C-alpha positions in Angstrom: 48.2 -59.6 43.4 48.0 -55.8 43.8 50.2 -53.3 42.2 51.9 -52.5 45.5 52.8 -56.2 45.9 54.4 -56.4 42.5 56.4 -53.2 43.1 57.7 -54.6 46.4 58.8 -57.8 44.7 60.6 -55.9 42.0 62.4 -53.7 44.6 63.5 -56.8 46.6 64.7 -59.0 43.7 65.5 -56.7 40.8 68.6 -54.6 40.2 67.8 -50.9 40.8 68.8 -49.6 37.3 65.5 -48.0 36.4 63.2 -45.4 38.0 59.8 -46.4 36.6 56.5 -44.8 37.4 54.6 -46.9 39.9 52.1 -48.4 37.5 52.1 -52.2 36.9 50.9 -52.9 33.4 49.1 -56.2 32.8 48.0 -55.8 29.2 47.9 -53.4 26.2 45.8 -52.8 23.2 46.5 -50.1 20.6 47.3 -46.9 22.4 45.9 -48.1 25.7 47.4 -50.1 28.6 45.7 -51.6 31.7 47.2 -52.1 35.1 46.6 -55.2 37.4 43.6 -53.4 39.0 42.0 -52.8 35.6 42.7 -49.1 35.3 43.2 -47.8 31.8 46.0 -45.5 30.7 46.9 -43.8 27.4 50.5 -44.8 26.6 52.4 -41.6 25.6 55.8 -43.2 25.6 55.4 -46.2 23.3 58.3 -48.0 25.0 60.6 -45.2 23.7 59.1 -45.5 20.2 59.3 -49.3 19.9 55.5 -49.4 19.7 54.8 -47.1 16.8 52.3 -49.7 15.6 50.5 -49.8 19.0 50.4 -52.5 21.6 49.9 -56.1 20.5 49.0 -55.2 16.9 46.9 -58.2 15.6 48.7 -58.5 12.3 52.2 -58.6 13.9 50.9 -61.0 16.6 49.5 -63.3 13.9 52.9 -63.3 12.0 54.7 -64.0 15.3 52.5 -66.9 16.3 52.5 -68.5 12.8 56.3 -68.3 12.5 56.8 -69.5 16.1 54.9 -72.6 15.3 57.2 -73.4 12.4 60.8 -72.4 13.2 62.2 -69.7 15.5 66.0 -69.9 15.3 68.4 -71.4 12.8 71.5 -69.2 13.5 73.2 -67.8 10.5 75.0 -71.1 10.0 72.0 -72.0 7.8 69.6 -70.0 5.6 66.0 -69.5 6.4 63.0 -68.5 4.3 62.1 -65.3 6.1 65.4 -63.4 6.0 65.7 -62.9 2.2 62.1 -61.6 2.1 62.9 -59.2 5.0 66.0 -58.0 3.2 64.0 -57.3 0.0 61.1 -55.6 1.6 63.3 -53.4 3.8 65.4 -52.4 0.8 62.2 -51.5 -1.2 60.8 -49.5 1.7 64.0 -47.7 2.8 65.7 -47.1 -0.5 68.9 -48.7 0.7 70.5 -51.5 -1.2 71.4 -53.7 1.7 70.9 -54.2 5.4 72.5 -56.1 8.3 70.1 -57.2 11.0 70.9 -57.4 14.6 68.8 -57.5 17.8 69.1 -54.4 20.1 69.7 -50.9 19.0 73.0 -50.8 20.7 74.1 -53.9 18.7 73.2 -52.1 15.5 75.2 -49.0 16.6 78.2 -51.2 17.4 77.7 -52.8 13.9 77.8 -49.4 12.3 80.9 -48.3 14.3 82.8 -51.4 13.2 81.7 -51.0 9.6 82.8 -47.3 9.6 86.2 -48.3 11.0 86.6 -51.0 8.4 85.6 -48.6 5.6 88.2 -46.2 6.9 91.0 -48.8 6.7 89.9 -50.6 3.5 88.6 -47.7 1.4 89.9 -44.4 2.8 93.3 -45.9 3.8 93.4 -44.5 7.3 96.3 -45.9 9.2 95.2 -49.1 11.0 93.5 -48.5 14.4 93.7 -44.8 14.0 90.2 -44.1 12.8 88.1 -41.5 14.5 84.3 -41.0 14.6 82.8 -37.6 15.4 79.7 -37.7 17.7 77.6 -35.0 19.3 77.4 -33.9 22.9 74.1 -35.0 24.5 73.9 -38.1 22.4 72.3 -41.4 23.4 73.3 -44.3 21.2 73.1 -47.2 23.8 74.8 -48.5 26.9 77.6 -50.8 25.8 81.1 -50.0 27.1 82.2 -48.7 23.7 79.0 -46.5 23.3 79.2 -45.0 26.8 82.8 -44.1 26.0 81.4 -41.2 23.9 78.5 -40.3 26.1 78.5 -36.9 27.8 76.0 -37.9 30.5 77.9 -38.6 33.8 75.3 -41.2 35.0 75.9 -43.3 31.9 79.7 -43.4 32.2 81.3 -42.2 35.4 81.8 -45.6 37.1 82.2 -47.7 34.0 85.7 -46.8 32.6 88.2 -47.3 31.2 86.8 -46.2 27.9 87.2 -47.0 24.2 89.2 -44.4 22.3 88.6 -43.2 18.8 85.7 -40.7 19.3 85.6 -36.9 19.1 82.7 -35.1 20.7 81.4 -31.8 19.3 78.4 -29.6 20.2 75.1 -30.8 18.8 73.6 -28.7 16.1 76.9 -27.0 15.2 77.9 -28.1 11.7 81.0 -25.8 11.8 82.3 -27.7 14.8 82.1 -30.9 12.8 83.9 -29.4 9.9 86.7 -28.2 12.3 87.0 -31.6 14.0 87.5 -33.6 10.8 91.1 -34.7 10.1 92.7 -37.3 7.8 91.8 -40.1 10.2 88.1 -39.2 10.4 86.0 -42.2 9.4 82.5 -41.0 10.1 80.1 -38.5 11.7 77.4 -40.3 13.7 74.5 -38.2 15.0 70.8 -38.5 15.9 68.6 -36.3 13.7 66.7 -35.4 16.8 68.1 -36.2 20.3 65.2 -38.0 21.8 66.7 -39.2 25.0 68.6 -35.9 25.3 65.3 -34.1 25.8 63.8 -34.0 22.3 66.5 -31.6 21.1 65.9 -30.5 17.5 68.9 -29.1 15.6 68.8 -25.8 13.6 67.1 -26.0 10.2 69.6 -27.1 7.5 71.9 -28.8 10.0 71.6 -32.3 8.6 71.9 -31.1 5.1 75.1 -29.2 5.9 76.6 -32.2 7.8 75.9 -34.4 4.8 77.6 -31.8 2.5 80.6 -31.7 4.8 80.9 -35.5 4.9 80.7 -35.8 1.1 83.3 -33.1 0.6 85.7 -34.5 3.2 85.3 -38.2 2.2 83.7 -39.1 5.6 80.7 -41.4 6.2 77.5 -39.8 7.5 75.8 -42.2 10.0 72.3 -41.4 11.2 71.0 -43.1 14.4 67.3 -43.3 13.6 66.5 -46.0 16.3 64.0 -43.7 18.0 63.2 -41.2 15.2 62.9 -43.7 12.3 60.0 -45.7 10.9 57.5 -42.9 10.9 57.9 -41.3 14.4 58.5 -37.8 13.1 56.1 -37.8 10.2 58.6 -39.1 7.7 59.9 -42.6 7.3 63.2 -41.3 8.5 63.7 -38.0 10.3 66.6 -37.1 7.9 64.1 -37.0 5.1 62.7 -33.7 6.5 65.9 -32.1 5.0 66.0 -34.5 2.0 69.2 -36.1 3.4 70.2 -39.6 2.7 72.9 -40.8 5.1 75.5 -43.3 4.1 74.4 -45.6 6.9 71.1 -45.5 8.8 70.6 -47.4 12.0 67.1 -48.6 12.9 65.5 -50.7 15.7 62.7 -50.4 18.2 59.6 -50.1 16.0 61.2 -52.4 13.4 59.5 -55.2 15.4 56.4 -53.3 16.6 57.4 -54.1 20.2 57.2 -57.9 19.9 60.8 -58.9 19.6 64.2 -57.2 19.5 65.1 -56.5 15.9 67.5 -53.8 14.6 69.4 -53.2 11.4 72.0 -51.1 9.7 71.0 -49.9 6.3 73.4 -48.9 3.6 74.5 -49.5 0.0 76.6 -52.3 -1.4 80.0 -50.5 -1.6 79.9 -50.0 2.2 77.7 -52.9 3.5 79.7 -55.3 1.2 82.9 -54.7 3.2 81.9 -57.2 5.9 83.2 -60.6 5.1 82.1 -64.0 6.6 83.3 -64.4 10.2 84.0 -60.7 10.8 80.8 -59.9 12.5 77.6 -61.6 13.5 75.0 -62.6 16.1 73.4 -65.9 17.0 69.9 -64.3 17.0 70.4 -61.6 14.4 68.4 -62.3 11.3 66.6 -65.2 12.8 63.4 -66.4 11.1 61.1 -65.3 14.0 62.5 -61.8 14.1 62.5 -61.5 10.3 58.8 -62.5 10.1 57.9 -60.1 12.9 59.8 -57.3 11.3 58.2 -57.9 7.9 54.7 -57.6 9.5 55.8 -54.5 11.4 56.9 -52.8 8.2 53.7 -53.9 6.4 51.6 -52.3 9.1 53.5 -49.0 8.8 52.8 -49.0 5.1 49.3 -50.3 4.9 47.9 -48.2 7.8 49.7 -45.0 6.6 51.3 -44.5 10.0 53.9 -42.1 8.7 51.2 -39.8 7.4 49.1 -40.1 10.5 52.1 -39.2 12.7 52.6 -36.0 10.7 49.0 -34.9 10.9 48.3 -35.9 14.5 51.7 -34.7 15.7 51.2 -31.2 14.3 47.8 -31.0 16.0 49.1 -32.4 19.4 52.1 -30.0 19.4 49.9 -27.0 18.6 47.5 -27.8 21.4 50.3 -28.4 23.9 51.8 -25.0 23.0 48.6 -23.3 23.8 48.4 -24.5 27.4 48.6 -21.4 29.6 51.1 -22.8 32.1 53.7 -20.8 34.0 55.7 -24.0 34.2 56.3 -24.4 30.4 59.4 -23.1 28.9 59.1 -24.6 25.4 57.2 -27.1 23.4 59.2 -28.7 20.5 59.0 -31.7 18.3 58.4 -33.3 14.9 55.5 -35.6 14.2 54.6 -37.6 17.3 58.0 -37.0 19.1 57.2 -34.0 21.3 59.1 -32.6 24.2 57.6 -30.2 26.8 60.5 -28.5 28.5 59.6 -27.1 31.9 61.3 -24.1 33.6 63.8 -25.1 36.3 61.6 -23.5 39.0 58.8 -26.0 38.1 60.4 -28.6 40.4 61.3 -31.2 37.7 59.2 -33.1 35.2 58.9 -36.2 37.4 56.1 -34.8 39.6 54.1 -33.8 36.5 54.4 -37.3 35.0 53.3 -38.8 38.3 50.2 -36.6 38.3 49.4 -37.5 34.7 49.6 -41.1 35.6 46.9 -40.5 38.2 44.9 -38.8 35.4 45.3 -41.9 33.1 48.1 -40.7 30.9 51.6 -42.3 30.9 54.5 -40.1 29.9 58.0 -40.0 31.1 60.5 -37.4 32.1 63.8 -37.1 30.4 66.8 -35.0 31.5 64.9 -33.8 34.6 63.0 -30.9 33.0 61.5 -32.4 29.9 58.3 -34.4 29.5 58.3 -36.6 26.4 55.0 -37.3 24.6 55.4 -40.1 22.0 52.2 -42.1 21.7 51.8 -44.9 19.2 51.4 -43.7 15.6 48.0 -45.2 15.5 46.6 -42.5 17.8 43.6 -40.5 16.4 42.3 -37.0 17.0 39.6 -38.0 19.4 42.1 -39.7 21.7 44.3 -36.7 21.7 41.3 -34.5 22.5 40.5 -36.9 25.4 44.0 -36.4 26.7 44.5 -32.7 26.3 42.2 -31.5 29.2 43.9 -33.9 31.5 47.4 -32.8 30.4 46.3 -29.2 30.7 45.1 -29.7 34.2 48.3 -31.2 35.3 50.6 -28.7 33.6 48.6 -25.8 35.2 48.8 -27.1 38.7 50.8 -25.0 41.3 
């Protein structure tokens, strides 16, 4: 079948909740994907950073196939031989004492919200059901009913109320606004160290450190959503490490499985993570042996292939080269590591048309928030591939 035929099938039978570029991908390998006609493209989105290790990494594939041939699901009613090893290896790599595995990123965010509320009642002694969590405007933490309750994006929430109470929204990057919003019922502050979906928005230098200081002083948990920014994407294992900040809870997902399987987790230390008691929270698939085996391999690839370090080096080069493009359309290039946003001026006509032209040139990137092109290739990318892409990107960004 041709691409056009697949697209028509999708439009006829699929719910219209996405606006994908019109490329029908058939297979992937490393930083490259191929459509059903055999055309090759450089993937500069990495499935929103789920593919930090690249497409179909052979070591993760091997782990998945081997585990799938043994046992895939036990539920947490029984123990399995992969989950304890996953716990141990994740603790050693992250520096956190404990973790709670789930599936999607949104599930992990919900897990952290529930844990923060329980901590507020059990430890801080906030009156029951009065706990508040401070979040930032422009956030993206997922799409469940509770999570969209504190979104500021109209498309995510307008037709989906009523909403869950208990959230206070402050401007992103403004630590003084957080300080002013804290009251005796405040359980936590939950922010993204970089707002990826919001347009690769980077807060002022020192913001994360100041937020952490405020939280410690006011006896409030600091929760970092590192689902997109974590596991090497920004040139550190976690983006908060750029300011030597260690949140009380860190939420990870996406690249935790290298794109093979939904795996997410909340990381923390025993005094907080230990508050959950049997029966209070769970997931049929969370912590299953297949997911745990895949995640173990995904973490091993990050370590052994030095992907964090490569993201720092290649990301700096990529950002510098993008910033030198002489385009009247570009307002700003910003990013950390291999999470880069090119913001276009409003008169450029929106980022979508540039992404469509790049697709024709063999590069897949995606617009976010109308005027920003996000470049986030797999962390396995090398200098020669970036050099292959740059003239093509330059040609598109300098078009009329």
